[in-house]
VOPAGU-2260 file (C-alpha; in pm, 1 decimal, decimal comma):
REM VOPAGU-2260
SITE   aa  ch    i         X         Y         Z
SITE  UNK   A    0      -0,3       1,7      -0,1
SITE  UNK   A    1     272,0     244,9      99,8
SITE  UNK   A    2     476,2     205,1    -215,7
SITE  UNK   A    3     179,5     206,2    -447,4
SITE  UNK   A    4      63,9     532,1    -290,2
SITE  UNK   A    5     403,6     678,0    -375,9
SITE  UNK   A    6     371,2     582,2    -740,1
SITE  UNK   A    7     586,1     269,1    -743,5
SITE  UNK   A    8     484,3     -38,5    -943,5
SITE  UNK   A    9     481,4    -320,5    -689,2
SITE  UNK   A   10     549,7    -683,3    -781,5
SITE  UNK   A   11     522,2    -980,8    -547,4
SITE  UNK   A   12     723,6   -1303,2    -566,4
SITE  UNK   A   13     403,3   -1514,0    -549,7
SITE  UNK   A   14     285,9   -1790,7    -324,5
SITE  UNK   A   15     540,4   -2030,4    -180,5
SITE  UNK   A   16     570,2   -2377,6    -322,3
SITE  UNK   A   17     827,6   -2656,6    -339,8
SITE  UNK   A   18     978,3   -2523,3    -663,4
SITE  UNK   A   19    1027,1   -2180,0    -509,8
SITE  UNK   A   20    1192,4   -2330,5    -201,9
SITE  UNK   A   21    1440,0   -2524,8    -421,1
SITE  UNK   A   22    1515,0   -2213,6    -625,1
SITE  UNK   A   23    1686,1   -2047,5    -329,9
SITE  UNK   A   24    1837,1   -2352,6    -166,1
SITE  UNK   A   25    2191,5   -2286,8    -284,6
SITE  UNK   A   26    2213,6   -1961,0     -89,7
SITE  UNK   A   27    2089,6   -2093,6     248,9
SITE  UNK   A   28    2392,5   -2062,9     480,7
SITE  UNK   A   29    2272,0   -2292,2     758,9
SITE  UNK   A   30    2046,2   -2596,7     752,2
SITE  UNK   A   31    1953,9   -2534,9    1116,7
SITE  UNK   A   32    1762,1   -2213,3    1050,2
SITE  UNK   A   33    1378,9   -2239,8    1050,6
SITE  UNK   A   34    1190,8   -2339,9     734,9
SITE  UNK   A   35    1023,6   -1994,5     694,7
SITE  UNK   A   36    1368,4   -1834,7     674,7
SITE  UNK   A   37    1483,1   -2092,6     419,2
SITE  UNK   A   38    1178,6   -2002,3     207,4
SITE  UNK   A   39    1287,6   -1634,5     192,9
SITE  UNK   A   40    1587,4   -1730,2     -24,9
SITE  UNK   A   41    1363,2   -1861,5    -298,9
SITE  UNK   A   42    1142,6   -1553,8    -292,5
SITE  UNK   A   43    1445,4   -1326,4    -324,1
SITE  UNK   A   44    1582,5   -1529,7    -615,7
SITE  UNK   A   45    1247,3   -1517,8    -793,2
SITE  UNK   A   46    1227,9   -1139,6    -761,6
SITE  UNK   A   47    1577,2   -1109,7    -907,9
SITE  UNK   A   48    1471,8   -1327,3   -1202,5
SITE  UNK   A   49    1160,9   -1112,4   -1251,4
SITE  UNK   A   50    1393,8    -819,6   -1329,1
SITE  UNK   A   51    1262,5    -579,4   -1062,1
SITE  UNK   A   52    1452,2    -256,1   -1001,3
SITE  UNK   A   53    1460,9    -285,7    -622,6
SITE  UNK   A   54    1380,8    -544,6    -355,3
SITE  UNK   A   55    1240,3    -412,2     -28,9
SITE  UNK   A   56    1311,6    -654,2     259,9
SITE  UNK   A   57    1366,4    -441,3     569,6
SITE  UNK   A   58    1516,3    -539,5     906,6
SITE  UNK   A   59    1260,2    -494,3    1187,2
SITE  UNK   A   60    1373,4    -532,4    1547,8
SITE  UNK   A   61    1027,8    -446,4    1682,7
SITE  UNK   A   62     677,0    -552,2    1594,2
SITE  UNK   A   63     353,1    -363,4    1671,3
SITE  UNK   A   64     284,0    -324,0    2043,3
SITE  UNK   A   65     -52,2    -490,0    2107,5
SITE  UNK   A   66     -42,9    -413,6    2479,6
SITE  UNK   A   67     -26,7    -779,8    2582,2
SITE  UNK   A   68     344,2    -810,2    2671,3
SITE  UNK   A   69     630,6    -621,5    2836,8
SITE  UNK   A   70     780,3    -539,6    2496,4
SITE  UNK   A   71     716,4    -602,9    2127,5
SITE  UNK   A   72    1028,4    -762,7    1978,2
SITE  UNK   A   73    1043,6    -968,6    1667,2
SITE  UNK   A   74    1257,3   -1281,5    1690,6
SITE  UNK   A   75    1620,3   -1243,0    1587,3
SITE  UNK   A   76    1555,9   -1413,3    1252,0
SITE  UNK   A   77    1275,8   -1171,1    1155,0
SITE  UNK   A   78    1472,7    -878,0    1289,6
SITE  UNK   A   79    1799,8    -940,9    1106,3
SITE  UNK   A   80    1755,7   -1196,9     831,9
SITE  UNK   A   81    1763,0    -938,7     551,1
SITE  UNK   A   82    2134,3    -897,6     635,9
SITE  UNK   A   83    2185,0   -1276,3     598,4
SITE  UNK   A   84    2020,7   -1254,3     254,7
SITE  UNK   A   85    2249,1    -970,7     153,1
SITE  UNK   A   86    2560,6   -1162,3     264,2
SITE  UNK   A   87    2465,3   -1485,4      87,4
SITE  UNK   A   88    2301,3   -1372,9    -234,5
SITE  UNK   A   89    2580,2   -1316,4    -491,1
SITE  UNK   A   90    2366,3   -1240,1    -800,7
SITE  UNK   A   91    2174,8    -922,1    -721,3
SITE  UNK   A   92    2322,5    -768,6   -1037,8
SITE  UNK   A   93    2172,2    -420,8   -1086,1
SITE  UNK   A   94    1887,7    -483,5    -847,3
SITE  UNK   A   95    1881,8    -233,6    -558,3
SITE  UNK   A   96    1848,3    -429,2    -234,0
SITE  UNK   A   97    1684,6    -232,6      49,7
SITE  UNK   A   98    1733,5    -389,8     392,4
SITE  UNK   A   99    1737,6     -78,0     610,2
SITE  UNK   A  100    1625,3    -103,7     968,4
SITE  UNK   A  101    1275,9      38,3    1002,8
SITE  UNK   A  102    1046,5      92,9    1298,5
SITE  UNK   A  103     678,6     104,1    1197,1
SITE  UNK   A  104     588,2      24,6    1560,4
SITE  UNK   A  105     654,2     396,3    1635,2
SITE  UNK   A  106     364,9     538,2    1439,4
SITE  UNK   A  107     438,7     903,3    1521,6
SITE  UNK   A  108     809,3     887,1    1428,5
SITE  UNK   A  109     801,5     640,0    1141,8
SITE  UNK   A  110     682,3     866,2     855,3
SITE  UNK   A  111     970,0    1117,9     885,7
SITE  UNK   A  112    1228,7     846,3     942,4
SITE  UNK   A  113    1108,1     639,7     648,5
SITE  UNK   A  114    1100,5     945,6     424,8
SITE  UNK   A  115    1468,2    1001,3     493,2
SITE  UNK   A  116    1541,6     634,6     416,1
SITE  UNK   A  117    1362,2     656,4      80,3
SITE  UNK   A  118    1520,6     991,2      -8,5
SITE  UNK   A  119    1863,5     829,9      18,6
SITE  UNK   A  120    1762,0     563,0    -224,5
SITE  UNK   A  121    1526,3     727,3    -475,9
SITE  UNK   A  122    1504,4    1069,9    -636,1
SITE  UNK   A  123    1194,7    1286,5    -607,1
SITE  UNK   A  124    1059,4    1148,0    -279,1
SITE  UNK   A  125     851,3    1408,0     -98,0
SITE  UNK   A  126     826,2    1380,0     281,7
SITE  UNK   A  127     466,1    1501,2     292,2
SITE  UNK   A  128     364,1    1237,4      35,9
SITE  UNK   A  129     540,6     971,2     238,7
SITE  UNK   A  130     344,2    1076,8     545,1
SITE  UNK   A  131      13,9    1042,6     359,4
SITE  UNK   A  132     119,4     705,0     214,0
SITE  UNK   A  133     220,9     575,5     558,1
SITE  UNK   A  134    -119,9     682,9     699,8
SITE  UNK   A  135    -294,8     476,4     428,5
SITE  UNK   A  136     -61,2     184,9     499,9
SITE  UNK   A  137    -145,4     188,8     868,7
SITE  UNK   A  138    -517,6     211,1     788,1
SITE  UNK   A  139    -484,4     -92,0     560,7
SITE  UNK   A  140    -306,4    -289,0     830,5
SITE  UNK   A  141    -569,4    -199,6    1091,1
SITE  UNK   A  142    -845,6    -292,5     851,1
SITE  UNK   A  143    -676,2    -627,3     778,1
SITE  UNK   A  144    -640,8    -713,3    1149,8
SITE  UNK   A  145   -1009,0    -616,6    1205,8
SITE  UNK   A  146   -1106,6    -846,2     918,2
SITE  UNK   A  147    -906,0   -1133,6    1060,2
SITE  UNK   A  148   -1073,8   -1097,6    1401,1
SITE  UNK   A  149   -1418,5   -1058,1    1250,3
SITE  UNK   A  150   -1374,4   -1371,1    1040,6
SITE  UNK   A  151   -1248,6   -1560,5    1348,1
SITE  UNK   A  152   -1560,4   -1456,9    1544,2
SITE  UNK   A  153   -1780,4   -1563,0    1256,5
SITE  UNK   A  154   -1615,6   -1909,1    1230,5
SITE  UNK   A  155   -1643,8   -1962,2    1605,4
SITE  UNK   A  156   -2011,6   -1862,4    1609,1
SITE  UNK   A  157   -2099,8   -2085,1    1309,3
SITE  UNK   A  158   -1906,6   -2381,7    1457,1
SITE  UNK   A  159   -2086,7   -2350,2    1789,0
SITE  UNK   A  160   -2424,5   -2333,2    1613,7
SITE  UNK   A  161   -2336,6   -2654,6    1423,6
SITE  UNK   A  162   -2188,0   -2828,7    1728,4
SITE  UNK   A  163   -1844,5   -2853,2    1570,2
SITE  UNK   A  164   -1514,6   -2871,6    1757,2
SITE  UNK   A  165   -1289,9   -2574,8    1696,6
SITE  UNK   A  166    -911,3   -2585,9    1662,0
SITE  UNK   A  167    -692,8   -2281,0    1713,7
SITE  UNK   A  168    -393,3   -2346,5    1491,0
SITE  UNK   A  169    -157,5   -2132,8    1687,2
SITE  UNK   A  170     177,6   -2033,9    1545,1
SITE  UNK   A  171     297,2   -1723,0    1368,9
SITE  UNK   A  172     157,2   -1538,8    1067,7
SITE  UNK   A  173     389,9   -1721,9     826,3
SITE  UNK   A  174     219,3   -2051,5     908,4
SITE  UNK   A  175     -68,9   -1950,9     681,9
SITE  UNK   A  176     172,8   -1972,8     388,2
SITE  UNK   A  177      55,9   -2270,4     178,0
SITE  UNK   A  178     402,4   -2427,8     158,3
SITE  UNK   A  179     511,6   -2364,6     520,0
SITE  UNK   A  180     175,0   -2471,6     660,2
SITE  UNK   A  181     168,9   -2788,7     438,5
SITE  UNK   A  182    -212,0   -2774,6     425,1
SITE  UNK   A  183    -257,2   -2867,0     791,0
SITE  UNK   A  184    -555,8   -2631,3     809,2
SITE  UNK   A  185    -731,3   -2820,8     531,0
SITE  UNK   A  186    -645,4   -3153,1     694,4
SITE  UNK   A  187    -806,2   -3032,0    1017,2
SITE  UNK   A  188   -1121,3   -2921,2     840,8
SITE  UNK   A  189   -1137,9   -3259,4     665,4
SITE  UNK   A  190   -1150,0   -3412,1    1014,6
SITE  UNK   A  191   -1456,8   -3196,1    1087,0
SITE  UNK   A  192   -1281,9   -2928,7    1289,6
SITE  UNK   A  193   -1349,9   -2561,6    1242,4
SITE  UNK   A  194   -1015,7   -2380,6    1218,0
SITE  UNK   A  195    -908,5   -2034,3    1332,7
SITE  UNK   A  196    -563,9   -1878,8    1381,6
SITE  UNK   A  197    -418,2   -1737,7    1699,5
SITE  UNK   A  198    -438,4   -1378,3    1578,2
SITE  UNK   A  199    -810,4   -1420,4    1517,8
SITE  UNK   A  200    -890,3   -1503,6    1879,8
SITE  UNK   A  201    -598,6   -1395,9    2103,6
SITE  UNK   A  202    -765,2   -1061,1    2180,1
SITE  UNK   A  203   -1070,2   -1248,9    2318,0
SITE  UNK   A  204    -886,1   -1387,9    2620,6
SITE  UNK   A  205   -1036,4   -1263,8    2945,4
SITE  UNK   A  206    -708,6   -1103,4    3050,4
SITE  UNK   A  207    -348,3   -1086,4    2920,2
SITE  UNK   A  208    -143,8   -1389,6    3019,3
SITE  UNK   A  209     152,2   -1330,6    3251,2
SITE  UNK   A  210     377,6   -1631,4    3192,8
SITE  UNK   A  211     665,5   -1735,5    3412,3
SITE  UNK   A  212     917,3   -1616,7    3152,4
SITE  UNK   A  213     984,1   -1261,4    3031,2
SITE  UNK   A  214     703,7   -1198,4    2778,7
SITE  UNK   A  215     858,4    -956,8    2533,4
SITE  UNK   A  216     755,8   -1090,4    2188,0
SITE  UNK   A  217     441,9    -979,2    2000,0
SITE  UNK   A  218     373,4   -1312,4    1834,4
SITE  UNK   A  219     443,0   -1512,5    2150,8
SITE  UNK   A  220     204,0   -1295,2    2353,4
SITE  UNK   A  221     -60,9   -1387,6    2095,2
SITE  UNK   A  222      18,9   -1755,4    2145,8
SITE  UNK   A  223     -22,5   -1734,2    2521,1
SITE  UNK   A  224    -348,5   -1538,9    2501,1
SITE  UNK   A  225    -488,4   -1773,1    2236,8
SITE  UNK   A  226    -412,7   -2061,6    2473,0
SITE  UNK   A  227    -598,7   -1886,9    2753,6
SITE  UNK   A  228    -892,4   -1826,2    2523,3
SITE  UNK   A  229    -904,2   -2197,7    2445,7
SITE  UNK   A  230    -912,5   -2287,9    2816,4
SITE  UNK   A  231   -1209,2   -2054,9    2871,6
SITE  UNK   A  232   -1444,2   -2229,0    2621,7
SITE  UNK   A  233   -1580,7   -2574,4    2569,2
SITE  UNK   A  234   -1517,6   -2744,1    2235,5
SITE  UNK   A  235   -1219,9   -2520,0    2157,8
SITE  UNK   A  236    -879,0   -2685,0    2141,8
SITE  UNK   A  237    -536,5   -2539,5    2062,9
SITE  UNK   A  238    -272,0   -2701,9    1846,2
SITE  UNK   A  239      66,3   -2530,4    1849,0
SITE  UNK   A  240     256,6   -2510,9    1519,2
SITE  UNK   A  241     630,2   -2506,0    1585,1
SITE  UNK   A  242     900,1   -2434,5    1331,1
SITE  UNK   A  243    1185,9   -2683,0    1347,0
SITE  UNK   A  244    1501,1   -2489,1    1428,2
SITE  UNK   A  245    1324,7   -2217,1    1626,9
SITE  UNK   A  246    1515,7   -2177,5    1955,1
SITE  UNK   A  247    1259,8   -1953,5    2116,7
SITE  UNK   A  248     991,9   -2217,3    2072,7
SITE  UNK   A  249    1175,7   -2422,7    2328,5
SITE  UNK   A  250    1031,4   -2169,0    2571,0
SITE  UNK   A  251     691,9   -2104,3    2411,7
SITE  UNK   A  252     601,0   -2475,5    2396,7
SITE  UNK   A  253     652,8   -2515,5    2773,2
SITE  UNK   A  254     449,5   -2203,8    2847,4
SITE  UNK   A  255     159,5   -2291,4    2615,8
SITE  UNK   A  256     152,1   -2645,6    2751,1
SITE  UNK   A  257     133,0   -2511,1    3109,6
SITE  UNK   A  258    -147,9   -2267,1    3026,0
SITE  UNK   A  259    -354,5   -2540,4    2858,2
SITE  UNK   A  260    -295,2   -2805,1    3124,3
SITE  UNK   A  261    -388,2   -2565,4    3405,6
SITE  UNK   A  262    -713,0   -2509,2    3215,4
SITE  UNK   A  263    -760,9   -2890,6    3186,6
SITE  UNK   A  264    -702,9   -2883,9    2809,7
SITE  UNK   A  265    -490,6   -3124,1    2604,7
SITE  UNK   A  266    -165,4   -2992,8    2452,1
SITE  UNK   A  267     -85,2   -3091,4    2096,9
SITE  UNK   A  268     228,1   -2981,1    1913,8
SITE  UNK   A  269     303,8   -3013,1    1544,1
SITE  UNK   A  270     661,1   -2946,6    1434,1
SITE  UNK   A  271     695,7   -2815,3    1082,7
SITE  UNK   A  272     995,2   -2819,5     849,8
SITE  UNK   A  273    1047,7   -2874,9     474,4
SITE  UNK   A  274     919,2   -3237,3     488,8
SITE  UNK   A  275     568,6   -3239,1     338,4
SITE  UNK   A  276     445,1   -3585,5     450,1
SITE  UNK   A  277     127,2   -3526,0     648,5
SITE  UNK   A  278      97,1   -3884,3     774,9
SITE  UNK   A  279     237,4   -3803,5    1121,0
SITE  UNK   A  280      21,4   -3489,8    1145,1
SITE  UNK   A  281    -291,0   -3693,9    1063,2
SITE  UNK   A  282    -202,8   -3936,0    1337,3
SITE  UNK   A  283    -158,7   -3648,1    1590,3
SITE  UNK   A  284    -492,8   -3491,8    1502,4
SITE  UNK   A  285    -678,0   -3827,8    1508,2
SITE  UNK   A  286    -516,2   -3899,9    1847,3
SITE  UNK   A  287    -645,9   -3562,9    1969,0
SITE  UNK   A  288    -996,1   -3654,7    1850,1
SITE  UNK   A  289    -973,6   -3989,4    2026,3
SITE  UNK   A  290    -857,2   -3831,6    2352,9
SITE  UNK   A  291   -1140,2   -3572,2    2335,0
SITE  UNK   A  292   -1395,4   -3847,3    2273,1
SITE  UNK   A  293   -1261,9   -4037,8    2569,4
SITE  UNK   A  294   -1281,3   -3726,5    2789,4
SITE  UNK   A  295   -1640,4   -3677,7    2682,2
SITE  UNK   A  296   -1733,9   -4037,4    2775,6
SITE  UNK   A  297   -1574,0   -3998,9    3114,8
SITE  UNK   A  298   -1773,6   -3680,6    3171,2
C-alpha cells in the first residue's frame, strides 16, 4: 500500500511452493535455520529473475505493540535476516536491495524516518507524500487485522451453532503460507474441525497472560493469550505449530503447555519443516480426536 501510494509499481514473488523453495536452496547458509527463513531465499531469487529494479526486505527489530506483553520484539531471525540474505546472495546484479532497519511500531516517528530512508535511495521522494502514504498503509493494516478478528468470530459462532469442535492453529503469521503450513488447516477441516488462527482469537482472552518467563515478543504474547482463550471455552482446542530450528519455541512450547494443562485442556504440538508428508500430522490430530472423545465419555 505504501509504495503504491508513492507511485511505485509493486511486484510480489508469488505464493510459496516446493519449486520456489528449491530455487533459493543454494544460498541458504545454515540448515539449522527455521523453514520460513529458508523459504525467503527462494522468494528473493524469484524477484531477481523477474527483473525488478529494487527489492524491499527491511530489518525490523520491533513488531507492533498490542499491549499484551512487556515489549514487542520480533525474533532475531525476523529482525535481522535481511542482512543474512544480503551476505549470501551473490547475484543481485543491478537490483537495488533495501534492507534498512525500520520501525513502523513507532507510528508518530516512522513517517519522517522512512521518508529520509527513501530519499537516500530514490530521487523525487517528498516527505509530505510519504506521510500520507504511511497513513494509508497503517489504515490498511488496521483494517486487515479487524477483518481477521471478525472472520475468526464468525467461524467460532458458526461452529458452535453446528456443534463442531474448533481448533486454534496457533503459530505465527507465516504458518498460513501454503508451503510452510503444508495444508494442515485443510487436513483439520477434513476431520470436521472448524479452524481459526491465533491472531483471530488472542484478543478475546479474558485477561493478558502473565507467563513465568519474560514476555517480550508480540507473536508469542498472541500464542499465550490464544491458549488462555481456548481454556475458557468448551469445544475449543489449541494445536501449536512449531518451526523446526526455532530456539525460542523451546520456551513457548513449555508455556503454552502449562497454560492449557492448568485449564484442563490437552496440549498438541506439530513441528513443521520442509518435509511435506502429513501422515504423522494426521495421526496427531486423530489422536487428539480420540482423547477428546474419551474425555467426553468420562464426563
